[in-house]
N, C-alpha and C positions, 0 to 999 in steps of 0.2 A: 107425535111420532116425527123422526129425521128423514134427511134428504136420504139417507145412506138405508135407512127401512122402507120408504116407500119404493126405493132404485131395486132394491133385495124382494118386492114384492113385486113387482112387474118380471122381474127376472125368472123368476118362480112359476107366474103365473104362463109365461112364455113356454117354458119347460116341459108344463102338463099340456100345451096344446099340442091335441092329438097331427101326427106325421099325415103329410098327404099322400094321399095312394096314386103312382103315376103310372097308373094303366088307362089307355083311353077307355073311355066307356062305351056303348054299343053304338050309340049315336054318330061316332065318330070313325068305331073299327072299320076296317076296309073287309067286304065280305065277297075274298077271293081275288084281291086288287091289291097290287102293288103300290105301297104308299110312297108316290111320288112328288115330284113338285107340281105337277098337273091337280095330282090328288087335292095334295095341299090348299092350291088355287079353288079349288070346287068348293071346299070349306069352308075358307074366305069368303065367296061369294052368297053362299047356301046361307051361313050362319056365324058372320064375321065375331058374335061374342064365346062361341064356341073357340074357333082359331085364335082369338088372343088367349086363348089359357095357358097357363106356364106348362100343363101335362103336355099338348100339342105342341109346343116348343123344343120341348124335351124330347118327344118321341119323332119330330123332326130332324131333327141335329142326329139323334142316332138312324134314324132310317137315313140320313145323308151320309152317314158314316158307312154305315153297314154295305148302302149301293154300290158308290165311288160317283163317276160319271154319268152310269147309266139315273141314279136319282133324278137329274136336269133336265127329264123328256118333260116336253110341256105338249097340250092337246094344238087341234088346229084351230078348236074355237075361242081360246086363251088369247 
């Protein structure tokens, strides 16, 4: 097997990997709460592993764009 064959196998295997679902799971989706900066900081404090997931980062960026300046509200406790 040549290097080119190995590379082709790796490329094909990656192409077959499932696409990630970018929806937030129920553990971090708010129940009647707007996802603001304070909301994401509470996730970071309560469950750092969930906060570091790519899906959360993508959703946080979408929320920031959707809400504009009102995204950056903070809690008095933060």
